[in-house]
Residue frames relative to the residue before (quaternion, step in Angstrom):
aa qw qx qy qz dx dy dz
M 1.0000 0.0000 0.0000 0.0000 0.00 0.00 0.00
Q 0.2028 -0.7589 0.6167 0.0523 3.54 -0.78 1.14
R 0.2951 -0.7291 0.6071 0.1132 3.50 -1.20 0.85
L 0.0029 -0.8017 0.5976 -0.0085 3.70 -0.35 1.01
G 0.7852 -0.1864 0.0805 0.5850 3.65 -0.09 1.28
K 0.7806 -0.2495 0.1865 0.5419 3.51 -0.57 -0.88
M 0.5901 0.5451 -0.3778 0.4604 3.64 1.21 -0.03
V 0.2406 -0.7423 0.6175 0.0987 3.57 -1.27 0.93
Y 0.1978 -0.7835 0.5848 0.0707 3.59 -0.62 1.27
Q 0.1374 -0.8087 0.5715 0.0201 3.47 -0.85 1.11
S 0.3485 -0.7103 0.5375 0.2918 3.63 -0.55 0.93
P 0.6308 -0.4945 0.3796 0.4621 3.61 -1.21 0.09
R 0.6357 0.5173 -0.3502 0.4535 3.59 0.91 -0.67
E 0.6666 0.4922 -0.3328 0.4501 3.57 0.84 -0.72
K 0.6340 0.5207 -0.3183 0.4750 3.55 1.10 -0.81
T 0.6131 0.5261 -0.3622 0.4649 3.67 1.05 -0.62
V 0.6655 0.5237 -0.3085 0.4331 3.49 0.83 -0.87
L 0.6871 0.4616 -0.2771 0.4880 3.46 0.91 -0.97
D 0.5843 0.5266 -0.3930 0.4764 3.66 1.04 -0.40
W 0.6397 0.5316 -0.3061 0.4631 3.60 0.99 -0.91
I 0.6806 0.4158 -0.3079 0.5188 3.55 0.84 -0.86
R 0.6337 0.5004 -0.3835 0.4483 3.73 0.71 -0.54
D 0.7143 0.4424 -0.2433 0.4846 3.63 0.91 -0.71
R 0.3599 -0.7501 0.4812 0.2761 3.59 1.38 0.00
G 0.1231 0.8509 -0.5059 0.0696 3.58 0.88 0.79
D 0.6597 0.5190 -0.3632 0.4044 3.60 0.95 -0.51
K 0.7029 0.4519 -0.2309 0.4984 3.41 1.31 -0.61
T 0.7346 0.3603 -0.2143 0.5335 3.62 1.30 -0.40
L 0.7839 0.4157 -0.2060 0.4127 3.52 0.13 -1.29
R 0.7057 0.4678 -0.2292 0.4802 3.43 1.02 -1.03
L 0.7588 0.4207 -0.2026 0.4541 3.60 1.09 -0.33
N 0.7119 0.5120 -0.2466 0.4126 3.38 1.07 -0.89
Y 0.2162 0.7712 -0.5509 0.2345 3.61 -0.10 1.31
D 0.5013 -0.6191 0.5038 0.3340 3.66 -1.29 0.39
L 0.2278 0.7654 -0.5449 0.2554 3.58 0.25 1.43
D 0.0593 -0.7662 0.6358 0.0723 3.50 -1.31 0.35
E 0.7249 -0.3777 0.3195 0.4793 3.58 -1.29 -0.30
N 0.6501 0.4804 -0.3335 0.4851 3.82 1.13 -0.21
S 0.5176 0.6662 -0.4100 0.3466 3.60 1.19 -0.24
L 0.2736 -0.7165 0.6226 0.1556 3.62 -1.39 0.51
V 0.0227 -0.8194 0.5721 -0.0267 3.47 -0.72 1.08
F 0.2033 -0.7375 0.6351 0.1068 3.59 -1.08 0.83
D 0.1374 -0.7301 0.6679 0.0443 3.65 -1.00 1.02
L 0.0377 -0.8059 0.5908 -0.0078 3.61 -0.36 1.12
G 0.7662 0.1381 -0.2241 0.5862 3.47 -0.26 1.39
G 0.0673 -0.8856 0.4595 0.0078 3.40 0.68 1.15
Y 0.0992 -0.8469 0.4991 0.1543 3.60 1.03 -0.97
Q 0.8013 -0.1497 0.1463 0.5604 3.58 -0.08 -1.40
G 0.5284 -0.6799 0.3815 0.3361 3.54 1.27 -0.03
Q 0.3472 0.7586 -0.4947 0.2434 3.55 1.28 0.20
W 0.6716 0.4528 -0.3588 0.4639 3.76 0.63 -0.92
T 0.6149 0.5109 -0.3831 0.4627 3.68 0.83 -0.81
S 0.6716 0.4739 -0.3454 0.4528 3.66 0.72 -0.78
D 0.6290 0.4867 -0.3655 0.4837 3.71 0.87 -0.66
I 0.6933 0.4885 -0.3138 0.4268 3.60 0.62 -0.95
F 0.6821 0.4880 -0.2926 0.4593 3.53 0.87 -0.88
S 0.6276 0.5443 -0.3046 0.4658 3.63 1.16 -0.70
M 0.7212 0.4202 -0.2557 0.4877 3.52 1.10 -0.50
Y 0.8533 0.1724 -0.0692 0.4872 3.59 0.99 -0.78
C 0.3695 -0.7509 0.4970 0.2297 3.71 1.18 -0.09
S 0.3229 0.7889 -0.4794 0.2087 3.49 1.05 0.70
T 0.4426 -0.6014 0.5173 0.4181 3.59 -1.05 -0.10
I 0.0650 -0.8175 0.5711 -0.0369 3.49 -0.82 1.09
H 0.2002 -0.7217 0.6558 0.0945 3.50 -1.10 0.88
V 0.1589 -0.7829 0.5997 0.0470 3.56 -0.90 1.11
F 0.1355 -0.7989 0.5829 0.0601 3.50 -0.85 0.91
E 0.1787 0.7885 -0.5763 0.1193 3.57 -0.56 1.00
P 0.2761 -0.8102 0.5005 0.1296 3.63 -0.53 1.16
V 0.5994 0.4632 -0.4130 0.5056 3.64 1.12 -0.14
V 0.4556 -0.7622 0.3893 0.2447 3.54 -0.50 1.31
E 0.6701 0.4701 -0.3575 0.4496 3.61 0.92 -0.92
F 0.6264 0.5115 -0.3805 0.4486 3.67 0.99 -0.51
A 0.6774 0.4949 -0.2976 0.4556 3.54 0.93 -0.73
D 0.5727 0.5712 -0.3199 0.4934 3.56 1.30 -0.56
A 0.6743 0.4987 -0.2528 0.4824 3.56 0.97 -0.92
I 0.6064 0.5066 -0.3356 0.5127 3.67 1.04 -0.77
E 0.6663 0.5288 -0.3042 0.4288 3.52 0.79 -0.99
R 0.6716 0.4652 -0.3056 0.4890 3.57 0.91 -0.76
R 0.6186 0.5713 -0.3552 0.4060 3.55 0.99 -0.77
F 0.8097 0.2581 -0.0733 0.5219 3.51 1.05 -1.07
C 0.2706 0.8130 -0.4863 0.1711 3.56 1.34 0.37
R 0.7446 0.3441 -0.2853 0.4957 3.83 0.91 -0.28
N 0.5318 0.5543 -0.4088 0.4928 3.60 1.26 0.41
E 0.2303 -0.8016 0.5381 0.1220 3.58 -0.46 1.26
K 0.6612 0.5022 -0.3376 0.4434 3.52 1.06 -0.28
I 0.6449 0.4084 -0.3445 0.5464 3.68 1.15 0.19
S 0.0669 -0.7670 0.6382 -0.0027 3.58 -0.86 1.09
V 0.2507 -0.7982 0.5438 0.0656 3.49 -1.05 0.98
H 0.0893 -0.8427 0.5298 0.0333 3.61 -0.54 0.98
R 0.3369 -0.7841 0.4873 0.1852 3.63 -0.55 1.19
F 0.6805 0.4037 -0.3540 0.4986 3.53 0.78 0.98
G 0.4555 -0.6456 0.5342 0.3007 3.60 -1.23 0.29
L 0.3494 -0.6491 0.6064 0.2982 3.66 -1.38 0.20
S 0.0338 0.7734 -0.6251 0.0997 3.42 -1.13 0.97
N 0.7023 -0.4437 0.3677 0.4181 3.52 -1.43 -0.26
E 0.7845 0.1630 -0.0793 0.5930 3.67 1.14 -0.29
T 0.4123 -0.6748 0.5599 0.2472 3.45 -1.39 0.34
G 0.4155 0.7100 -0.4886 0.2909 3.46 -0.90 0.88
V 0.4610 -0.6582 0.4905 0.3371 3.67 -1.28 0.07
M 0.1043 -0.7975 0.5942 -0.0050 3.60 -0.78 1.00
Q 0.4392 -0.6601 0.5167 0.3231 3.54 -1.31 0.23
I 0.1076 -0.7770 0.6183 0.0488 3.55 -0.90 1.09
S 0.3728 -0.6558 0.6148 0.2302 3.53 -1.35 0.66
V 0.1906 -0.8186 0.5336 0.0939 3.48 -0.57 1.12
D 0.1571 0.7574 -0.6049 0.1894 3.56 -0.65 1.29
R 0.7454 -0.3755 0.2827 0.4728 3.58 0.28 1.16
D 0.7972 -0.2446 0.1790 0.5222 3.67 -0.99 -0.83
S 0.6381 0.4842 -0.3757 0.4660 3.61 1.09 0.25
S 0.2827 0.7677 -0.5213 0.2427 3.58 1.12 0.37
S 0.1242 0.8258 -0.5345 0.1303 3.57 -0.63 1.01
L 0.5212 -0.5972 0.5311 0.2993 3.56 -1.39 0.49
Y 0.7359 0.4623 -0.1831 0.4596 3.62 1.25 -0.52
K 0.6770 0.4225 -0.3102 0.5167 3.61 1.23 0.22
A 0.4438 -0.6346 0.5711 0.2724 3.52 -1.21 0.58
G 0.0453 0.7993 -0.5881 0.1150 3.49 -1.16 0.66
N 0.5270 -0.6259 0.4667 0.3358 3.55 -1.27 0.27
D 0.7171 0.4014 -0.2124 0.5287 3.72 1.27 -0.26
I 0.0837 0.8114 -0.5684 0.1078 3.59 0.40 1.24
R 0.0588 0.7906 -0.6068 0.0577 3.69 -0.94 0.93
P 0.5464 -0.5858 0.4875 0.3473 3.47 -1.26 0.37
A 0.0421 -0.8071 0.5889 -0.0008 3.63 -0.94 0.79
R 0.3563 -0.7464 0.5171 0.2202 3.72 -0.77 0.67
F 0.0555 -0.7788 0.6247 0.0154 3.51 -1.15 0.76
V 0.1628 -0.8015 0.5690 0.0856 3.60 -1.01 0.64
R 0.5661 -0.6104 0.4591 0.3102 3.49 -0.90 0.82
A 0.4713 -0.7355 0.4119 0.2594 3.58 -0.53 1.20
V 0.6626 0.4788 -0.3359 0.4679 3.59 0.85 -0.84
D 0.6266 0.5280 -0.3523 0.4522 3.78 0.93 -0.78
F 0.6224 0.5392 -0.3150 0.4719 3.63 1.08 -0.81
M 0.7069 0.4586 -0.2624 0.4702 3.65 0.72 -1.00
Q 0.6876 0.4380 -0.3262 0.4785 3.58 1.00 -0.68
E 0.6433 0.5072 -0.3649 0.4424 3.60 0.92 -0.55
R 0.7273 0.4333 -0.2211 0.4841 3.48 1.07 -0.71
Q 0.3517 -0.7525 0.4607 0.3127 3.53 1.46 -0.20
V 0.2597 0.7691 -0.5310 0.2433 3.60 0.90 0.85
R 0.0756 -0.8260 0.5574 0.0361 3.52 -0.46 1.07
T 0.8036 0.0195 -0.0689 0.5909 3.74 1.00 -0.43
I 0.1468 -0.7318 0.6604 0.0829 3.42 -1.13 0.86
D 0.3983 -0.7735 0.4521 0.1964 3.47 -0.79 1.25
L 0.7728 0.0137 0.0701 0.6307 3.49 1.34 -0.77
M 0.0235 -0.7777 0.6270 -0.0372 3.62 -0.91 1.11
K 0.1108 -0.7789 0.6161 0.0382 3.51 -0.61 1.23
I 0.0441 -0.8260 0.5614 -0.0230 3.57 -0.75 1.07
N 0.1645 0.7512 -0.6099 0.1917 3.48 -0.46 1.43
I 0.2900 0.8184 -0.4392 0.2305 3.50 0.44 1.30
E 0.5570 -0.7254 0.3124 0.2569 3.39 1.15 1.13
G 0.8072 -0.1538 0.0492 0.5677 3.55 0.68 1.15
G 0.6738 0.5235 -0.3138 0.4165 3.66 0.91 -0.45
E 0.4361 0.6650 -0.4749 0.3768 3.57 1.36 0.10
Y 0.6368 0.5293 -0.3984 0.3944 3.70 0.73 -0.61
D 0.6588 0.4894 -0.2973 0.4879 3.65 0.71 -0.94
L 0.6905 0.4850 -0.3016 0.4439 3.60 0.75 -1.07
L 0.7293 0.4374 -0.2698 0.4517 3.65 0.70 -1.08
E 0.5734 0.5610 -0.3826 0.4584 3.56 1.06 -0.50
H 0.6783 0.5055 -0.2696 0.4601 3.53 0.99 -1.05
L 0.6374 0.5418 -0.3098 0.4519 3.62 1.02 -0.83
I 0.6728 0.4822 -0.2804 0.4860 3.54 1.13 -0.91
E 0.6500 0.5215 -0.3267 0.4459 3.58 0.91 -0.91
C 0.7502 0.3974 -0.2268 0.4773 3.52 0.95 -0.86
A 0.4719 -0.6857 0.4260 0.3545 3.56 1.25 0.04
L 0.3740 0.7407 -0.4829 0.2799 3.56 1.21 0.23
V 0.5722 0.6236 -0.3900 0.3629 3.50 1.09 -0.83
E 0.5999 0.5972 -0.3568 0.3951 3.61 1.15 -0.70
S 0.7238 0.4266 -0.2747 0.4676 3.64 1.08 -0.35
I 0.5409 0.5709 -0.3684 0.4958 3.51 1.40 0.29
R 0.2900 -0.8034 0.4921 0.1681 3.71 -0.33 1.24
S 0.7943 0.0715 0.0038 0.6033 3.52 1.03 -0.84
I 0.0915 -0.7823 0.6160 0.0158 3.57 -1.04 0.92
Q 0.0349 0.7561 -0.6526 -0.0334 3.54 -0.91 0.68
V 0.0347 0.8083 -0.5831 0.0733 3.61 -0.59 1.09
Q 0.2187 -0.6848 0.6739 0.1708 3.47 -1.48 0.56
F 0.2937 -0.7393 0.5965 0.1063 3.48 -0.74 1.26
H 0.1029 -0.7995 0.5792 0.1215 3.69 -0.91 0.53
D 0.4824 -0.7430 0.4247 0.1865 3.49 -1.08 0.85
F 0.5964 0.6023 -0.3510 0.3978 3.55 1.17 -0.27
V 0.5091 0.6227 -0.3941 0.4447 3.68 1.30 0.13
P 0.5442 -0.6496 0.4171 0.3286 3.63 -0.74 0.67
D 0.8147 0.0958 -0.1176 0.5597 3.56 -0.73 0.98
A 0.1865 0.8388 -0.5061 0.0735 3.66 1.17 0.42
E 0.7159 0.4581 -0.2943 0.4370 3.64 0.69 -1.12
K 0.6692 0.5348 -0.3099 0.4126 3.56 0.99 -0.63
R 0.6070 0.5452 -0.2517 0.5205 3.49 1.39 -0.92
M 0.6614 0.5233 -0.2997 0.4460 3.47 0.90 -1.02
A 0.6323 0.5381 -0.2990 0.4704 3.56 0.94 -1.03
S 0.6979 0.4830 -0.2966 0.4378 3.55 0.80 -0.92
I 0.6409 0.4707 -0.3324 0.5071 3.60 1.01 -0.88
Q 0.6379 0.4961 -0.3747 0.4544 3.72 0.76 -0.60
Q 0.6281 0.5061 -0.3401 0.4834 3.64 0.88 -0.69
E 0.6762 0.4787 -0.2998 0.4730 3.61 0.91 -0.60
L 0.6336 0.5175 -0.3356 0.4670 3.52 1.02 -0.78
E 0.6021 0.5908 -0.3730 0.3864 3.59 1.00 -0.83
K 0.5702 0.6074 -0.3493 0.4288 3.69 1.23 -0.41
T 0.8283 0.2441 -0.0761 0.4986 3.49 0.94 -0.74
H 0.7671 0.2410 -0.1186 0.5826 3.59 1.42 -0.49
T 0.3533 -0.6826 0.5871 0.2539 3.44 -1.43 0.32
L 0.4256 -0.6767 0.5166 0.3067 3.64 -0.89 0.69
S 0.2994 -0.7698 0.5555 0.0958 3.40 -1.01 1.23
Y 0.7896 -0.1212 0.1151 0.5904 3.55 1.13 -0.79
R 0.0073 -0.7989 0.6012 -0.0167 3.72 -0.91 0.63
Y 0.0436 0.6930 -0.7164 0.0677 3.41 -1.05 1.27
P 0.3694 -0.7948 0.4140 0.2459 3.62 0.15 1.25
F 0.8497 -0.0071 -0.0929 0.5190 3.49 -0.99 1.19
V 0.5757 0.4865 -0.4260 0.5004 3.57 1.08 0.73
W 0.6896 -0.3901 0.2465 0.5582 3.53 0.51 -1.19
E 0.0094 0.7882 -0.6151 -0.0185 3.55 -1.14 0.56
G 0.2151 -0.7851 0.5729 0.0956 3.52 -1.25 0.64
W 0.1360 -0.7816 0.6074 0.0404 3.44 -1.26 0.74
R 0.1388 -0.8096 0.5667 0.0645 3.55 -1.10 0.71
L 0.5354 -0.6350 0.4398 0.3416 3.62 -0.78 1.03
R 0.4066 -0.7044 0.5127 0.2751 3.56 -0.99 0.83
Protein backbone atom coordinates (compact mmCIF):
# COMPACT_ATOMS: atom_id res chain seq x y z
CA MET A 1 0.00 0.00 0.00
CA GLN A 2 1.46 3.38 -1.01
CA ARG A 3 0.57 6.68 0.60
CA LEU A 4 0.42 9.60 -1.87
CA GLY A 5 0.04 12.81 0.10
CA LYS A 6 -3.23 12.30 1.96
CA MET A 7 -4.36 9.62 -0.49
CA VAL A 8 -3.82 5.92 0.08
CA TYR A 9 -3.35 3.77 -3.01
CA GLN A 10 -4.35 0.12 -2.74
CA SER A 11 -3.27 -2.42 -5.32
CA PRO A 12 -5.96 -4.90 -6.41
CA ARG A 13 -4.24 -7.58 -4.30
CA GLU A 14 -4.15 -5.38 -1.22
CA LYS A 15 -7.82 -4.52 -1.64
CA THR A 16 -8.72 -8.22 -1.90
CA VAL A 17 -6.83 -8.98 1.31
CA LEU A 18 -8.57 -6.11 3.09
CA ASP A 19 -11.94 -7.32 1.81
CA TRP A 20 -11.17 -10.80 3.16
CA ILE A 21 -10.21 -9.39 6.56
CA ARG A 22 -13.30 -7.15 6.63
CA ASP A 23 -15.52 -10.15 5.88
CA ARG A 24 -13.75 -12.22 8.57
CA GLY A 25 -13.16 -14.94 6.02
CA ASP A 26 -10.82 -16.97 8.21
CA LYS A 27 -13.52 -17.18 10.90
CA THR A 28 -16.52 -17.62 8.62
CA LEU A 29 -16.09 -18.73 5.01
CA ARG A 30 -13.22 -21.13 5.75
CA LEU A 31 -15.07 -22.83 8.59
CA ASN A 32 -18.79 -22.76 7.79
CA TYR A 33 -19.61 -26.03 6.04
CA ASP A 34 -22.31 -28.68 6.15
CA LEU A 35 -20.26 -31.20 8.15
CA ASP A 36 -20.83 -33.50 11.10
CA GLU A 37 -19.12 -36.33 12.99
CA ASN A 38 -19.52 -38.64 9.98
CA SER A 39 -17.80 -36.30 7.52
CA LEU A 40 -14.34 -36.85 6.03
CA VAL A 41 -12.05 -33.83 5.74
CA PHE A 42 -8.62 -33.52 4.08
CA ASP A 43 -6.28 -30.75 5.26
CA LEU A 44 -3.53 -30.29 2.65
CA GLY A 45 -0.78 -28.12 4.07
CA GLY A 46 -1.33 -28.67 7.78
CA TYR A 47 1.54 -26.46 9.08
CA GLN A 48 0.61 -26.12 12.79
CA GLY A 49 -2.79 -27.79 12.59
CA GLN A 50 -4.88 -24.78 13.57
CA TRP A 51 -7.45 -25.11 10.80
CA THR A 52 -7.80 -28.82 11.61
CA SER A 53 -8.32 -27.91 15.26
CA ASP A 54 -11.01 -25.36 14.36
CA ILE A 55 -12.86 -27.74 12.04
CA PHE A 56 -12.74 -30.60 14.55
CA SER A 57 -13.96 -28.42 17.41
CA MET A 58 -16.99 -27.43 15.32
CA TYR A 59 -17.92 -30.74 13.67
CA CYS A 60 -15.94 -33.64 15.23
CA SER A 61 -15.25 -34.91 11.70
CA THR A 62 -12.61 -37.43 10.71
CA ILE A 63 -9.64 -35.44 9.40
CA HIS A 64 -6.54 -36.44 7.44
CA VAL A 65 -3.74 -33.89 7.65
CA PHE A 66 -1.02 -33.88 4.98
CA GLU A 67 2.23 -32.09 5.81
CA PRO A 68 5.49 -32.82 3.91
CA VAL A 69 7.76 -30.84 6.25
CA VAL A 70 8.55 -33.53 8.80
CA GLU A 71 9.06 -31.24 11.80
CA PHE A 72 5.69 -29.60 11.18
CA ALA A 73 4.03 -33.00 10.79
CA ASP A 74 5.63 -34.20 14.03
CA ALA A 75 4.30 -31.15 15.89
CA ILE A 76 0.79 -31.69 14.49
CA GLU A 77 0.90 -35.33 15.53
CA ARG A 78 1.92 -34.39 19.08
CA ARG A 79 -0.90 -31.85 19.18
CA PHE A 80 -3.54 -34.42 18.26
CA CYS A 81 -1.93 -37.59 19.60
CA ARG A 82 -4.97 -38.45 21.75
CA ASN A 83 -7.50 -37.77 19.04
CA GLU A 84 -8.20 -40.96 17.09
CA LYS A 85 -10.21 -39.09 14.47
CA ILE A 86 -7.25 -37.03 13.28
CA SER A 87 -4.56 -38.77 11.21
CA VAL A 88 -1.30 -37.05 10.25
CA HIS A 89 0.61 -37.97 7.09
CA ARG A 90 4.26 -36.94 6.68
CA PHE A 91 3.89 -36.28 2.98
CA GLY A 92 1.95 -34.09 0.62
CA LEU A 93 -0.54 -35.05 -2.06
CA SER A 94 0.42 -34.20 -5.61
CA ASN A 95 0.17 -35.37 -9.21
CA GLU A 96 3.07 -37.79 -8.82
CA THR A 97 4.87 -39.82 -6.17
CA GLY A 98 8.46 -38.98 -5.29
CA VAL A 99 10.89 -36.99 -3.16
CA MET A 100 11.28 -33.31 -4.02
CA GLN A 101 13.27 -30.43 -2.58
CA ILE A 102 11.21 -28.02 -0.50
CA SER A 103 12.22 -24.58 0.78
CA VAL A 104 11.22 -24.51 4.46
CA ASP A 105 9.96 -21.14 5.67
CA ARG A 106 7.19 -21.56 8.25
CA ASP A 107 3.76 -21.36 6.58
CA SER A 108 5.38 -20.24 3.30
CA SER A 109 7.32 -23.48 2.79
CA SER A 110 7.21 -24.27 -0.91
CA LEU A 111 8.55 -26.35 -3.77
CA TYR A 112 8.47 -23.22 -5.91
CA LYS A 113 10.50 -20.76 -3.86
CA ALA A 114 14.22 -20.37 -3.31
CA GLY A 115 15.51 -20.27 0.25
CA ASN A 116 18.32 -21.01 2.67
CA ASP A 117 16.70 -24.09 4.22
CA ILE A 118 16.18 -26.67 1.48
CA ARG A 119 15.15 -30.20 2.48
CA PRO A 120 13.83 -33.35 0.86
CA ALA A 121 10.08 -33.87 1.20
CA ARG A 122 7.90 -36.78 0.19
CA PHE A 123 4.84 -36.55 -2.03
CA VAL A 124 2.26 -39.16 -2.99
CA ARG A 125 0.08 -39.24 -6.10
CA ALA A 126 -3.42 -38.33 -4.93
CA VAL A 127 -5.24 -40.95 -6.98
CA ASP A 128 -2.98 -43.69 -5.55
CA PHE A 129 -3.61 -42.58 -1.98
CA MET A 130 -7.36 -42.49 -2.46
CA GLN A 131 -7.46 -45.87 -4.16
CA GLU A 132 -5.22 -47.48 -1.54
CA ARG A 133 -7.36 -46.08 1.30
CA GLN A 134 -10.60 -46.77 -0.61
CA VAL A 135 -11.66 -43.15 -0.23
CA ARG A 136 -14.82 -42.64 -2.25
CA THR A 137 -16.05 -39.29 -0.98
CA ILE A 138 -14.31 -36.34 0.66
CA ASP A 139 -16.69 -33.87 2.24
CA LEU A 140 -14.19 -31.02 2.41
CA MET A 141 -10.68 -30.59 1.02
CA LYS A 142 -8.65 -27.58 2.10
CA ILE A 143 -5.66 -26.86 -0.17
CA ASN A 144 -2.96 -24.44 0.96
CA ILE A 145 0.25 -25.89 -0.45
CA GLU A 146 2.19 -22.85 -1.66
CA GLY A 147 2.12 -23.36 -5.40
CA GLY A 148 1.47 -27.10 -5.48
CA GLU A 149 -2.26 -26.49 -5.87
CA TYR A 150 -1.95 -26.23 -9.66
CA ASP A 151 -0.42 -29.66 -10.25
CA LEU A 152 -2.73 -31.23 -7.68
CA LEU A 153 -5.99 -29.77 -8.96
CA GLU A 154 -5.10 -30.47 -12.58
CA HIS A 155 -4.45 -34.07 -11.52
CA LEU A 156 -7.72 -34.34 -9.59
CA ILE A 157 -9.63 -32.97 -12.58
CA GLU A 158 -7.85 -35.19 -15.12
CA CYS A 159 -8.54 -38.32 -13.05
CA ALA A 160 -12.14 -37.21 -12.34
CA LEU A 161 -11.38 -37.42 -8.62
CA VAL A 162 -12.63 -33.87 -8.20
CA GLU A 163 -16.16 -35.23 -8.65
CA SER A 164 -15.81 -37.08 -5.34
CA ILE A 165 -14.99 -33.92 -3.37
CA ARG A 166 -18.10 -32.16 -2.08
CA SER A 167 -16.41 -28.91 -1.03
CA ILE A 168 -13.04 -27.45 -1.94
CA GLN A 169 -11.32 -24.45 -0.44
CA VAL A 170 -8.09 -23.44 -2.13
CA GLN A 171 -5.54 -20.67 -1.94
CA PHE A 172 -3.95 -20.02 -5.32
CA HIS A 173 -0.47 -18.46 -5.34
CA ASP A 174 0.83 -16.05 -7.95
CA PHE A 175 4.55 -16.86 -7.84
CA VAL A 176 4.18 -20.02 -9.94
CA PRO A 177 4.89 -19.57 -13.68
CA ASP A 178 1.70 -18.91 -15.68
CA ALA A 179 -0.25 -18.77 -12.41
CA GLU A 180 -3.17 -16.67 -13.70
CA LYS A 181 -3.55 -18.73 -16.87
CA ARG A 182 -3.44 -22.04 -14.99
CA MET A 183 -5.81 -20.75 -12.31
CA ALA A 184 -8.33 -19.63 -14.93
CA SER A 185 -8.13 -23.02 -16.66
CA ILE A 186 -8.70 -24.87 -13.37
CA GLN A 187 -11.61 -22.61 -12.48
CA GLN A 188 -13.17 -23.25 -15.89
CA GLU A 189 -12.91 -27.01 -15.31
CA LEU A 190 -14.26 -26.78 -11.77
CA GLU A 191 -17.34 -24.97 -13.07
CA LYS A 192 -18.32 -28.20 -14.85
CA THR A 193 -18.72 -30.08 -11.55
CA HIS A 194 -18.88 -27.45 -8.81
CA THR A 195 -20.51 -24.12 -8.00
CA LEU A 196 -18.42 -21.20 -6.78
CA SER A 197 -19.22 -20.38 -3.15
CA TYR A 198 -16.86 -17.43 -2.66
CA ARG A 199 -13.82 -15.96 -4.38
CA TYR A 200 -11.16 -13.56 -3.17
CA PRO A 201 -8.57 -13.87 -5.96
CA PHE A 202 -5.20 -15.24 -4.79
CA VAL A 203 -6.45 -15.17 -1.19
CA TRP A 204 -9.10 -17.93 -0.82
CA GLU A 205 -11.92 -19.35 -2.86
CA GLY A 206 -14.48 -22.08 -2.22
CA TRP A 207 -16.32 -24.54 -4.46
CA ARG A 208 -19.32 -26.77 -3.77
CA LEU A 209 -20.22 -29.91 -5.74
CA ARG A 210 -23.31 -29.45 -7.92
